[in-house]
VODRENVO-358596 format. One record per residue (C-alpha): residue in one letter; x, y, z. Coordinates in steps of 0.05 Angstrom, whole numbers. Each point is the difference from the previous one (the first is absolute). Example, Ala and Ser with C-alpha at 12.3 -4.5 7.8 and 13.67 -1.06 7.14 Angstrom:
BEGIN
{"A" {246 -90 156}}
{"S" {27 69 -13}}
***
This chain:
BEGIN
{"M" {2 -1 1}}
{"E" {22 70 -19}}
{"Y" {1 52 55}}
{"A" {3 75 -24}}
{"I" {27 57 39}}
{"N" {15 73 -23}}
{"A" {69 20 25}}
{"R" {3 62 -45}}
{"I" {-2 54 51}}
{"S" {33 64 13}}
{"P" {55 -3 51}}
{"K" {-23 2 70}}
{"L" {-2 69 31}}
{"I" {56 0 50}}
{"Y" {22 64 39}}
{"P" {35 15 67}}
{"S" {-41 -23 58}}
{"T" {-34 48 49}}
{"L" {27 -43 55}}
{"R" {48 42 42}}
{"L" {50 -59 8}}
{"G" {69 -14 -25}}
{"G" {69 16 16}}
{"S" {75 -11 -16}}
{"N" {56 -37 32}}
{"P" {71 28 8}}
{"K" {18 -32 -68}}
{"G" {-52 42 -31}}
{"I" {-45 -60 -18}}
{"Q" {-69 27 3}}
{"I" {-68 -32 16}}
{"S" {-62 33 -31}}
{"F" {-71 -17 -24}}
{"T" {-41 10 -62}}
{"N" {-74 -13 5}}
{"Y" {9 -69 -26}}
{"Y" {70 -30 27}}
{"M" {57 14 45}}
{"E" {67 25 -28}}
{"L" {70 -15 26}}
{"G" {56 39 -30}}
{"G" {-47 34 -52}}
{"K" {-25 -68 -28}}
{"P" {-61 -40 13}}
{"F" {11 -50 57}}
{"I" {-45 -59 16}}
{"A" {5 -16 75}}
{"I" {-5 -74 13}}
{"C" {-10 0 74}}
{"G" {3 -61 46}}
{"E" {-23 -2 71}}
{"F" {49 -30 50}}
{"H" {-10 10 76}}
{"Y" {69 5 32}}
{"S" {-28 -13 72}}
{"R" {-29 -65 -26}}
{"Y" {66 -27 -23}}
{"P" {66 -15 36}}
{"E" {50 54 -9}}
{"S" {55 -50 -18}}
{"D" {-38 -17 -62}}
{"W" {-20 69 -24}}
{"E" {55 9 -51}}
{"T" {-10 -70 -31}}
{"E" {-74 13 -9}}
{"L" {8 70 -27}}
{"A" {47 -29 -52}}
{"K" {-53 -50 -18}}
{"M" {-52 54 -10}}
{"K" {44 43 -44}}
{"M" {14 -65 -42}}
{"S" {-77 -5 -4}}
{"G" {-1 68 -36}}
{"I" {-23 39 62}}
{"N" {29 72 -4}}
{"V" {-38 29 63}}
{"I" {-7 -31 70}}
{"A" {-63 20 39}}
{"T" {0 -15 72}}
{"Y" {-47 9 59}}
{"I" {26 31 65}}
{"F" {-44 -34 50}}
{"W" {-8 45 64}}
{"N" {-13 -59 44}}
{"H" {61 -36 -25}}
{"H" {42 59 26}}
{"E" {-35 30 61}}
{"E" {-36 -60 30}}
{"T" {10 30 69}}
{"E" {-16 74 4}}
{"G" {61 43 -5}}
{"L" {50 -60 -16}}
{"F" {17 2 -72}}
{"D" {38 -60 -30}}
{"W" {40 8 -65}}
{"Q" {45 -57 12}}
{"G" {12 -65 -40}}
{"S" {-58 -17 -45}}
{"R" {-31 68 18}}
{"D" {60 40 -25}}
{"L" {-34 43 -52}}
{"R" {65 39 -12}}
{"K" {42 -59 -20}}
{"F" {-56 -30 -45}}
{"T" {-7 67 -37}}
{"E" {73 6 -9}}
{"L" {4 -72 -27}}
{"C" {-53 20 -50}}
{"G" {43 56 -23}}
{"R" {63 -43 -4}}
{"H" {-40 -45 -51}}
{"G" {-26 58 -40}}
{"L" {-70 -6 24}}
{"H" {-43 60 14}}
{"V" {-43 0 63}}
{"I" {-72 22 18}}
{"L" {-11 2 76}}
{"R" {-72 -14 16}}
{"M" {1 29 70}}
{"G" {-70 2 21}}
{"P" {-15 9 59}}
{"F" {-55 -49 -20}}
{"C" {28 -52 -44}}
{"H" {-48 -61 1}}
{"G" {44 -53 -34}}
{"E" {-38 -53 43}}
{"V" {39 27 62}}
{"R" {-35 5 67}}
{"N" {-39 65 4}}
{"G" {23 18 -69}}
{"G" {68 14 28}}
{"L" {-24 48 55}}
{"P" {30 -18 69}}
{"D" {-47 -30 51}}
{"W" {12 54 48}}
{"L" {-36 50 -45}}
{"F" {-66 -35 16}}
{"G" {-44 35 52}}
{"R" {31 65 -5}}
{"P" {-40 67 1}}
{"F" {4 10 -74}}
{"D" {-19 -35 -62}}
{"V" {59 -33 -41}}
{"R" {6 21 -74}}
{"S" {-30 65 15}}
{"N" {20 75 7}}
{"D" {-2 -3 74}}
{"E" {62 35 29}}
{"G" {10 -58 48}}
{"Y" {6 -48 -54}}
{"L" {42 42 -46}}
{"K" {47 10 57}}
{"Y" {19 -75 -1}}
{"V" {1 -1 -76}}
{"R" {52 57 1}}
{"R" {42 -38 48}}
{"L" {-2 -63 -46}}
{"Y" {18 43 -60}}
{"E" {57 30 38}}
{"E" {26 -69 13}}
{"I" {-5 -21 -72}}
{"G" {32 65 -20}}
{"R" {58 -14 44}}
{"Q" {9 -70 -32}}
{"A" {-7 24 -71}}
{"N" {46 62 9}}
{"D" {39 17 -61}}
{"L" {-30 -62 -37}}
{"M" {-50 43 -39}}
{"F" {8 8 -76}}
{"Q" {20 73 10}}
{"D" {58 -21 42}}
{"G" {22 -54 -49}}
{"G" {-39 -55 35}}
{"P" {-47 -53 -30}}
{"V" {-63 29 32}}
{"I" {-43 29 -54}}
{"G" {-69 -8 32}}
{"I" {-40 7 64}}
{"Q" {-67 -31 6}}
{"L" {-48 37 52}}
{"E" {-49 -43 37}}
{"N" {-31 -58 -37}}
{"E" {-74 -16 -21}}
{"F" {-21 64 35}}
{"N" {-78 3 3}}
{"A" {1 -68 -40}}
{"A" {17 -52 53}}
{"A" {13 -10 71}}
{"A" {26 -58 46}}
{"L" {-20 -36 64}}
{"W" {25 26 65}}
{"E" {28 -69 16}}
{"L" {-5 16 77}}
{"T" {-73 -11 2}}
{"A" {-33 -63 20}}
{"K" {-15 -32 -63}}
{"Q" {6 15 -75}}
{"G" {-52 52 -22}}
{"D" {-8 35 67}}
{"E" {36 63 -14}}
{"Y" {31 31 -62}}
{"L" {49 58 -8}}
{"S" {-30 60 -33}}
{"G" {4 -2 -74}}
{"G" {25 73 1}}
{"S" {-28 68 10}}
{"G" {22 70 -19}}
{"G" {-1 -10 -75}}
{"E" {53 36 -45}}
{"E" {22 44 58}}
{"H" {23 -63 38}}
{"M" {43 -20 -60}}
{"R" {26 71 -2}}
{"L" {19 1 72}}
{"L" {38 -67 -9}}
{"K" {39 27 -60}}
{"E" {17 62 39}}
{"L" {25 -40 59}}
{"A" {44 -44 -47}}
{"V" {30 62 -32}}
{"D" {13 32 69}}
{"V" {39 -61 23}}
{"G" {46 -4 -62}}
{"L" {-39 -52 -38}}
{"V" {6 39 -66}}
{"A" {-9 -43 -62}}
{"P" {-17 15 -72}}
{"I" {-59 -44 3}}
{"Y" {-57 -1 52}}
{"T" {-55 -52 -8}}
{"S" {-64 -25 31}}
{"T" {-51 -55 -16}}
{"G" {-54 23 -43}}
{"W" {-49 -56 3}}
{"G" {-68 1 38}}
{"Q" {-19 68 26}}
{"A" {73 22 13}}
{"P" {9 77 -6}}
{"V" {52 22 -48}}
{"L" {43 58 15}}
{"E" {-4 34 -66}}
{"D" {66 14 -32}}
{"E" {38 -17 61}}
{"V" {-5 -77 1}}
{"L" {0 -52 -54}}
{"P" {-60 -46 12}}
{"L" {18 -76 -9}}
{"Y" {-46 -57 -16}}
{"G" {2 -75 -10}}
{"G" {-42 -62 -2}}
{"Y" {-2 -73 25}}
{"A" {-23 -66 -31}}
{"Y" {-11 -28 69}}
{"T" {-43 42 49}}
{"P" {-5 -40 66}}
{"W" {-31 60 33}}
{"S" {-62 -13 -43}}
{"I" {-8 -70 31}}
{"S" {-41 -16 59}}
{"A" {-33 -61 27}}
{"D" {-67 22 -31}}
{"N" {35 17 -67}}
{"P" {54 -51 -9}}
{"T" {10 10 -75}}
{"Q" {39 56 -32}}
{"R" {-30 36 -59}}
{"P" {45 15 -60}}
{"T" {34 66 3}}
{"N" {2 53 -55}}
{"E" {77 0 -6}}
{"Y" {2 -40 -64}}
{"V" {-42 42 -42}}
{"F" {36 52 -45}}
{"V" {-18 71 15}}
{"S" {31 66 -15}}
{"Y" {23 31 66}}
{"H" {27 66 -31}}
{"D" {-61 22 -39}}
{"D" {-51 50 30}}
{"E" {-56 -29 -43}}
{"A" {12 -75 11}}
{"E" {-39 -48 42}}
{"T" {51 -22 56}}
{"G" {-41 -40 47}}
{"E" {18 10 72}}
{"F" {55 51 -19}}
{"Q" {-40 65 6}}
{"P" {49 54 27}}
{"A" {-26 66 23}}
{"Y" {51 32 -45}}
{"R" {4 -5 -77}}
{"K" {32 -64 -21}}
{"T" {48 31 -48}}
{"K" {24 47 55}}
{"Y" {51 -48 33}}
{"P" {32 -65 -22}}
{"F" {-36 -61 19}}
{"A" {46 -32 48}}
{"C" {-3 -64 43}}
{"C" {28 -22 69}}
{"E" {-44 -61 11}}
{"M" {-5 -47 -59}}
{"G" {-8 -68 32}}
{"G" {66 -35 -6}}
{"G" {-36 -56 38}}
{"M" {-43 -1 61}}
{"Q" {6 -25 71}}
{"T" {-51 -52 16}}
{"W" {-51 18 55}}
{"Y" {-33 -45 48}}
{"L" {-67 -3 -39}}
{"S" {34 7 -68}}
{"R" {47 -56 -23}}
{"F" {25 2 -71}}
{"Q" {62 -11 -44}}
{"V" {21 61 -41}}
{"E" {4 -14 -73}}
{"P" {66 25 -24}}
{"V" {-28 28 -67}}
{"S" {-52 45 43}}
{"V" {63 43 15}}
{"L" {23 6 -70}}
{"A" {-68 10 -32}}
{"M" {-18 57 49}}
{"S" {68 34 -17}}
{"L" {-15 -2 -73}}
{"V" {-71 25 10}}
{"K" {23 57 39}}
{"I" {56 18 -48}}
{"A" {-48 -5 -58}}
{"G" {-47 46 34}}
{"G" {51 56 8}}
{"C" {38 -19 64}}
{"N" {71 25 -4}}
{"F" {17 -14 74}}
{"L" {-9 -72 24}}
{"G" {1 -18 74}}
{"Y" {-5 -71 27}}
{"Y" {-27 -18 69}}
{"M" {37 -45 20}}
{"F" {56 -16 -46}}
{"H" {39 -34 58}}
{"G" {-31 -38 54}}
{"G" {20 4 73}}
{"T" {-7 -25 73}}
{"N" {-34 37 56}}
{"P" {41 16 58}}
{"V" {-26 -17 70}}
{"G" {-5 61 43}}
{"K" {10 9 74}}
{"T" {-73 2 11}}
{"G" {-20 -57 -46}}
{"Y" {-10 -13 -73}}
{"L" {3 62 -45}}
{"N" {-42 -26 -57}}
{"E" {-74 12 -11}}
{"S" {-45 -56 24}}
{"T" {-29 -18 -66}}
{"T" {69 -27 -26}}
{"P" {52 -50 28}}
{"R" {39 22 61}}
{"I" {67 -6 -35}}
{"T" {0 -7 -72}}
{"Y" {-11 54 -51}}
{"D" {24 -37 -61}}
{"F" {-57 32 -42}}
{"Q" {15 -52 -55}}
{"A" {42 55 -28}}
{"P" {47 -3 -60}}
{"I" {57 -6 51}}
{"G" {-18 -43 58}}
{"E" {6 9 75}}
{"F" {62 -42 -2}}
{"G" {29 29 -64}}
{"Q" {-34 -51 -46}}
{"I" {-4 24 -73}}
{"R" {-71 -15 -22}}
{"S" {-35 -12 -64}}
{"S" {-29 68 -3}}
{"N" {69 28 5}}
{"H" {21 -38 -64}}
{"L" {-61 28 -35}}
{"L" {13 71 21}}
{"R" {73 9 -11}}
{"P" {-4 1 -77}}
{"L" {-52 55 5}}
{"H" {42 41 51}}
{"Y" {63 -6 -44}}
{"F" {-43 27 -59}}
{"L" {-25 59 42}}
{"Q" {70 17 19}}
{"R" {28 -5 -69}}
{"F" {-58 26 -40}}
{"G" {-41 38 51}}
{"P" {17 68 -30}}
{"R" {-34 -22 -65}}
{"L" {-60 -27 33}}
{"A" {-13 53 51}}
{"P" {-28 58 -47}}
{"M" {-46 -50 -38}}
{"A" {-76 10 10}}
{"T" {-49 -57 15}}
{"V" {-48 -19 -56}}
{"L" {-59 -47 14}}
{"P" {-37 -37 -55}}
{"E" {-74 13 -11}}
{"G" {-42 -32 52}}
{"A" {55 -9 53}}
{"E" {-38 42 52}}
{"S" {-56 -54 -2}}
{"I" {45 -55 22}}
{"H" {-6 -22 72}}
{"S" {40 -46 44}}
{"E" {-42 -60 -10}}
{"D" {-6 4 -75}}
{"I" {39 -60 -33}}
{"E" {-22 9 -72}}
{"P" {34 64 -23}}
{"L" {75 3 -14}}
{"R" {28 54 48}}
{"Y" {52 45 -34}}
{"A" {25 70 -1}}
{"V" {55 41 -34}}
{"R" {49 51 24}}
{"T" {25 44 -57}}
{"D" {29 65 -25}}
{"G" {-42 -5 -65}}
{"N" {57 -35 -36}}
{"S" {32 -54 42}}
{"G" {-24 -35 64}}
{"Y" {-21 -64 33}}
{"V" {-62 -45 0}}
{"F" {-16 -24 69}}
{"I" {-43 -66 8}}
{"N" {-24 -27 66}}
{"N" {-38 -63 6}}
{"Y" {6 -10 75}}
{"Q" {-54 17 51}}
{"D" {1 -16 75}}
{"H" {-52 -49 21}}
{"V" {-27 -10 -70}}
{"E" {17 -58 -48}}
{"M" {19 38 -65}}
{"K" {-7 -34 -70}}
{"S" {52 -6 -54}}
{"H" {-2 42 -64}}
{"E" {21 -34 -64}}
{"N" {22 31 -68}}
{"V" {9 72 25}}
{"C" {30 55 -38}}
{"F" {3 77 7}}
{"K" {-15 54 -50}}
{"V" {35 63 29}}
{"T" {-8 66 -36}}
{"T" {59 48 9}}
{"E" {25 61 -33}}
{"R" {43 -44 -42}}
{"G" {-57 -41 -27}}
{"T" {-37 -62 23}}
{"L" {36 -59 27}}
{"T" {-35 -67 4}}
{"F" {40 -54 41}}
{"P" {20 -54 4}}
{"R" {-5 -16 -75}}
{"K" {24 -73 0}}
{"N" {-15 -31 65}}
{"L" {-63 25 36}}
{"L" {2 8 74}}
{"T" {-25 -48 53}}
{"V" {-13 39 64}}
{"R" {-1 -52 55}}
{"R" {-41 4 64}}
{"N" {38 44 50}}
{"A" {46 28 -54}}
{"A" {25 70 7}}
{"M" {47 34 -52}}
{"M" {24 62 -32}}
{"L" {18 1 -76}}
{"P" {37 58 -33}}
{"F" {-15 34 -67}}
{"H" {47 46 -36}}
{"F" {56 -11 51}}
{"D" {64 33 -13}}
{"L" {61 -47 -4}}
{"D" {62 45 -5}}
{"G" {-33 35 -57}}
{"L" {-32 -62 -32}}
{"N" {-73 -4 4}}
{"L" {-33 -63 32}}
{"R" {-67 5 -33}}
{"Y" {-33 -46 50}}
{"A" {16 -60 44}}
{"T" {-37 -54 36}}
{"A" {54 1 51}}
{"Q" {16 49 57}}
{"P" {60 46 4}}
{"V" {40 -13 64}}
{"T" {70 35 -3}}
{"M" {59 14 -43}}
{"V" {77 3 -1}}
{"E" {45 32 -50}}
{"S" {72 1 -23}}
{"A" {35 38 -55}}
{"D" {-19 -53 -51}}
{"A" {-69 -22 19}}
{"V" {-60 14 42}}
{"T" {-40 -60 27}}
{"Y" {-74 5 22}}
{"F" {-30 -54 44}}
{"F" {-74 -20 -14}}
{"A" {-42 -49 38}}
{"L" {-52 -44 -32}}
{"P" {-63 -2 42}}
{"E" {-18 -71 20}}
{"G" {-36 -37 -56}}
{"V" {14 53 -53}}
{"D" {39 -14 -63}}
{"G" {45 61 -13}}
{"E" {-9 44 -61}}
{"L" {44 60 -11}}
{"A" {-6 46 -60}}
{"F" {56 49 -19}}
{"D" {5 55 -48}}
{"L" {66 -12 -36}}
{"E" {41 35 -54}}
{"D" {17 -40 -65}}
{"Q" {74 -7 24}}
{"D" {-18 -25 71}}
{"R" {8 -72 13}}
{"I" {-39 -39 51}}
{"S" {9 -75 26}}
{"V" {-29 -42 54}}
{"D" {34 -60 32}}
{"D" {-66 -38 7}}
{"G" {-68 18 -28}}
{"G" {-16 33 -66}}
{"I" {9 66 -40}}
{"E" {-45 26 -52}}
{"R" {16 64 -38}}
{"G" {-51 42 -37}}
{"E" {5 48 -56}}
{"D" {-19 60 45}}
{"G" {65 -9 41}}
{"T" {-32 -41 54}}
{"A" {32 -60 27}}
{"I" {-39 -44 47}}
{"A" {37 -49 46}}
{"T" {-41 -55 33}}
{"V" {23 -34 64}}
{"P" {-33 -64 29}}
{"Q" {-23 13 72}}
{"N" {44 -57 28}}
{"T" {64 26 -29}}
{"S" {45 55 16}}
{"V" {36 32 -63}}
{"L" {47 54 -18}}
{"I" {-21 47 -61}}
{"H" {60 34 -29}}
{"I" {-4 61 -47}}
{"T" {58 34 -31}}
{"R" {-5 71 -30}}
{"E" {51 37 -43}}
{"Q" {42 49 42}}
{"K" {-42 -12 60}}
{"R" {1 -44 62}}
{"A" {-31 -69 -9}}
{"V" {-64 -9 37}}
{"Q" {-15 -64 34}}
{"L" {-62 -27 35}}
{"Y" {7 -59 47}}
{"V" {-74 -25 3}}
{"M" {-10 -42 64}}
{"T" {-51 -52 19}}
{"A" {-43 20 58}}
{"E" {35 -50 42}}
{"E" {70 26 -17}}
{"A" {-23 73 12}}
{"S" {-18 -20 70}}
{"T" {73 -17 15}}
{"L" {28 68 -28}}
{"W" {37 44 50}}
{"E" {27 69 -17}}
{"A" {54 34 39}}
{"E" {49 59 -5}}
{"I" {68 -20 21}}
{"A" {60 43 -9}}
{"G" {-36 45 -47}}
{"K" {-20 -55 -45}}
{"R" {-67 -31 -10}}
{"R" {1 -76 10}}
{"I" {-56 -47 -24}}
{"L" {-3 -66 35}}
{"F" {-46 -61 -4}}
{"S" {-7 -39 63}}
{"E" {-55 -42 33}}
{"V" {38 9 66}}
{"P" {-15 68 30}}
{"L" {60 49 2}}
{"A" {18 71 21}}
{"V" {60 48 -9}}
{"T" {42 13 59}}
{"E" {65 38 11}}
{"K" {39 -65 -15}}
{"G" {-36 -21 -62}}
{"L" {-62 -47 -12}}
{"D" {-34 -35 59}}
{"F" {-43 -61 -19}}
{"F" {-50 -27 52}}
{"I" {-8 -75 -17}}
{"D" {-50 -45 35}}
{"G" {19 -73 13}}
{"K" {38 -14 -64}}
{"D" {77 -15 -3}}
{"E" {5 33 -69}}
{"F" {-27 48 -46}}
{"T" {10 35 -69}}
{"F" {-10 71 -25}}
{"R" {15 38 -61}}
{"E" {22 70 -18}}
{"Y" {-10 37 -66}}
{"Y" {70 16 -23}}
{"Y" {-5 63 -44}}
{"E" {67 33 12}}
{"E" {71 -26 6}}
{"S" {16 44 58}}
{"L" {-52 -35 46}}
{"P" {34 -42 52}}
{"G" {-22 -67 16}}
{"W" {-20 -34 68}}
{"I" {45 -43 40}}
{"S" {-8 -29 71}}
{"D" {26 36 61}}
{"A" {2 -63 43}}
{"D" {38 -65 0}}
{"E" {-61 -44 19}}
{"Y" {-38 14 -65}}
{"K" {22 3 -73}}
{"A" {-27 39 -61}}
{"S" {17 -22 -71}}
{"M" {-19 36 -63}}
{"E" {-17 -19 -71}}
{"L" {-15 40 -60}}
{"D" {-70 -7 -30}}
{"G" {-10 46 -61}}
{"L" {-10 71 29}}
{"F" {-2 -26 70}}
{"R" {49 -23 52}}
{"R" {-30 -59 37}}
{"Y" {24 -13 71}}
{"H" {-3 -63 41}}
{"V" {7 6 74}}
{"Q" {10 -59 47}}
{"I" {-5 6 75}}
{"P" {8 -51 57}}
{"C" {-63 -37 18}}
{"I" {-32 12 67}}
{"Q" {-54 -40 32}}
{"I" {-45 29 54}}
{"P" {-17 -61 42}}
{"L" {-68 9 36}}
{"H" {-20 -43 59}}
{"I" {-74 3 6}}
{"D" {-43 -27 61}}
{"R" {-76 -2 -9}}
{"V" {-32 15 66}}
{"H" {-68 3 -33}}
{"D" {-23 5 -72}}
{"H" {-7 76 17}}
{"K" {66 8 38}}
{"V" {71 -20 -19}}
{"V" {66 14 28}}
{"I" {58 15 -50}}
{"N" {72 -6 21}}
{"I" {55 33 -46}}
{"D" {75 5 14}}
{"P" {9 75 19}}
{"E" {70 -2 -30}}
{"V" {-27 -6 -72}}
{"L" {-33 70 5}}
{"Q" {69 30 9}}
{"V" {26 -28 -68}}
{"V" {-56 18 -49}}
{"E" {-38 62 -17}}
{"D" {-67 -28 28}}
{"V" {-37 -66 11}}
{"L" {-68 4 -32}}
{"L" {-53 -48 31}}
{"S" {-58 -15 -44}}
{"I" {-59 -27 41}}
{"D" {-57 -37 -33}}
{"Y" {-56 -3 49}}
{"T" {-78 7 2}}
{"G" {-25 41 57}}
{"N" {-27 68 19}}
{"V" {62 36 28}}
{"G" {71 -26 2}}
{"Y" {46 20 57}}
{"A" {74 -12 7}}
{"F" {29 5 74}}
{"S" {68 -8 33}}
{"G" {10 2 75}}
{"G" {-74 16 7}}
{"K" {6 64 -43}}
{"L" {-36 11 -66}}
{"L" {49 6 -55}}
{"H" {-48 0 -61}}
{"D" {-71 -12 -23}}
{"H" {-41 -13 -62}}
{"F" {-74 5 -20}}
{"H" {-12 -64 -40}}
{"N" {-18 16 -72}}
{"G" {19 -64 -35}}
{"A" {71 18 -17}}
{"P" {62 -23 35}}
{"W" {19 38 62}}
{"E" {71 25 -9}}
{"M" {43 22 57}}
{"G" {75 21 -1}}
{"L" {37 -22 62}}
{"N" {65 45 -2}}
{"R" {-35 61 28}}
{"F" {-24 -38 59}}
{"R" {66 -36 15}}
{"E" {7 37 67}}
{"Q" {-69 -17 21}}
{"I" {1 -77 -21}}
{"Q" {21 -36 64}}
{"N" {42 -62 -12}}
{"G" {-24 -5 -70}}
{"E" {-71 -18 19}}
{"I" {-61 28 -33}}
{"V" {-73 -19 16}}
{"L" {-51 4 -53}}
{"E" {-73 1 16}}
{"T" {-63 14 -35}}
{"T" {-74 12 20}}
{"P" {-57 -38 -37}}
{"L" {-27 22 -66}}
{"R" {-75 -10 7}}
{"K" {-61 -8 -40}}
{"G" {-63 -4 42}}
{"T" {-36 31 57}}
{"L" {28 30 66}}
{"T" {-53 2 55}}
{"V" {-1 22 71}}
{"D" {-22 -47 55}}
{"A" {-62 31 28}}
{"D" {3 -44 62}}
{"A" {69 20 23}}
{"V" {-5 14 75}}
{"M" {56 53 2}}
{"A" {53 7 -54}}
{"V" {-23 3 -73}}
{"E" {16 -63 -38}}
{"Q" {-4 -7 -78}}
{"Y" {-9 -63 -42}}
{"F" {15 -10 -74}}
{"T" {-40 -44 -46}}
{"G" {29 -16 -69}}
{"E" {66 -13 -33}}
{"Q" {66 24 25}}
{"Q" {73 -10 -18}}
{"A" {66 18 34}}
{"V" {60 -39 -27}}
{"F" {73 10 -24}}
{"H" {9 -37 -62}}
{"Q" {73 11 -23}}
{"I" {54 47 26}}
{"T" {64 11 -41}}
{"A" {61 46 8}}
{"E" {43 30 -54}}
{"P" {65 36 8}}
{"V" {3 68 -35}}
{"R" {73 17 -17}}
{"R" {29 67 -26}}
{"I" {50 -12 -55}}
{"T" {45 59 -18}}
{"L" {33 8 -68}}
{"I" {46 55 -14}}
{"A" {23 34 -64}}
{"G" {61 -32 -30}}
{"H" {36 -20 -65}}
{"V" {-35 -54 -40}}
{"Q" {35 -32 -61}}
{"K" {-40 9 -62}}
{"V" {4 -58 -50}}
{"G" {-31 2 -69}}
{"F" {-43 59 18}}
{"E" {-18 58 -45}}
{"I" {-39 63 15}}
{"L" {-49 22 -53}}
***
């Protein structure tokens, strides 16, 4: 079926924003805003912001995890500053260890990551009281109000934060580019967890309107928290401090707050239907700001990178839900992405009890995020990385492009499975077709024999021409048209651009085939241009067009030579191979690596994080002779290299380590694990995988709760190294409460104490428990002999 869309439009009207935001650092690099996007150094800049809470992660592991986030394509770190993590007891602030905001911020700067401080005072984040200290309860004023009594405490908090962040602001040469004031003001509240039972007493949702936000900003500035960007959440009934604060938005596929005992089923969200967020006349669903939509950039801080399970809502986050939401937001005109969470964490235990909200587990805040609570790189990460690399490399091209929706798009709703959902971002000449066939809590259908008819200023494109598209259920993709390749026009492609590298002789572009899609790439060539493909087919037309076809299960190199110009190469990858691509900047050179084993760049070189195995392989695209190779920095493991066309292929062997577990079954629902504590000293981590059926899983040692898990059908994962000081004599006790289907009744004849009886089915059993070592293998740059290798 042919789907038509008119991309022949005038360039989008872009002008300097009325936002009184921005500023320069000592190097003269300036942050500024148009009405449509942020600028850094005078160029469009797409922020890719990932939430990571420092106080929910061990200080000793911050640097490793920040390196993983940077490798994931994140360029801005957002972090909550939870008041009750720092001033649990009135007047006693704690900024040490995992609460060391200053050290965390400095590490972000060391890794070239910008920072947004979400400093409340109300934060929510599933923290007790929304982050407000217990001792604020019962005071002679309302919290989240303009009452002088409350603001006096807020000023003291901000002063403390200001001291921690002193000279770390962007204007001082530091990494802090943004300050978020409050959170979900007038849109959400939280339980005062001091009250007798859930639901007895809620915090105020906020009062004082815009004036309250103005007072918070003035307090921040007064204590030295001066940043080029001030933000606030814009959803709900949140007041927007006009021209003073950039409002931020988001969306989640999983909304456990909508679930109750009376309403156990979540309805589909509207996050996967294309809308034009930056169009004053467009229908935009729940996004109905008080200001003109074209006045400010549409920016996000809470796109669901996952979601924490709640007691009444157990689910497994579908990895594609994160990618699909990103593509829908971008297609709609979002030039500022923000994921909550991008990295999971672990709730600290406070002096006065657990610091989490009672709807969630006591300890875990894994959030099923792209990087897990123990540093696991998840499937959603593999899907997002190629998109993030594209935004970093080609974001300045995309940012000015307008959203165009096809006729009838406004009538599509979240539960509609018949129409194909698609949209375009374009400048009238070039652009991208976005396709989304994912919808949360709905079973979508596949679409066969799809092609697009896109009208541009250059004429009408109908593609693909040879192999029509199959858009599978849950597919989400972005296809370019009239994409510039170093001066050569790629007329269209049924593959997604990811990144590029260049040398004096050639520029290489990397494209990813969407899963289930055969590649078709059409080029406008001169008569003297020569094109070849190492697998697939080439067909040249009389109009100068050359069409390369690539089977969906094959990665190929397309090579184009031009007279007196650099060669152009396209490495077109399968979807599977694209999920193993990692991009890094090392010693001023861009490096493109392919590895199933997660990796990160450190001061030494490349760190690989390998689970269980005693060997692994990876490849690097070798595009310039000056690129050094990779060698082992330790005697206990060996790295060998062989040449494979345009790649260096490495094979790394490491000594085998077994993790013996001694398991005693006390009951089906309670087991005792014994592990040699010495093994925790010689590996990066030991990851327990616990397959069980139950309601809530608990892990204890010495009678103290180490970790917990709300059962959702997925294995419960627990890293042991962060608990090595708490695990006594290597003993861990696992226990689970019953998962029940039936009726719970109260004995009406009970004489004194209330007694409950359950009738129905219940299960509480541990099925299998395994332990895998996680090892960090470091390779450093070094001389590698080249044999029979030629750079094209």
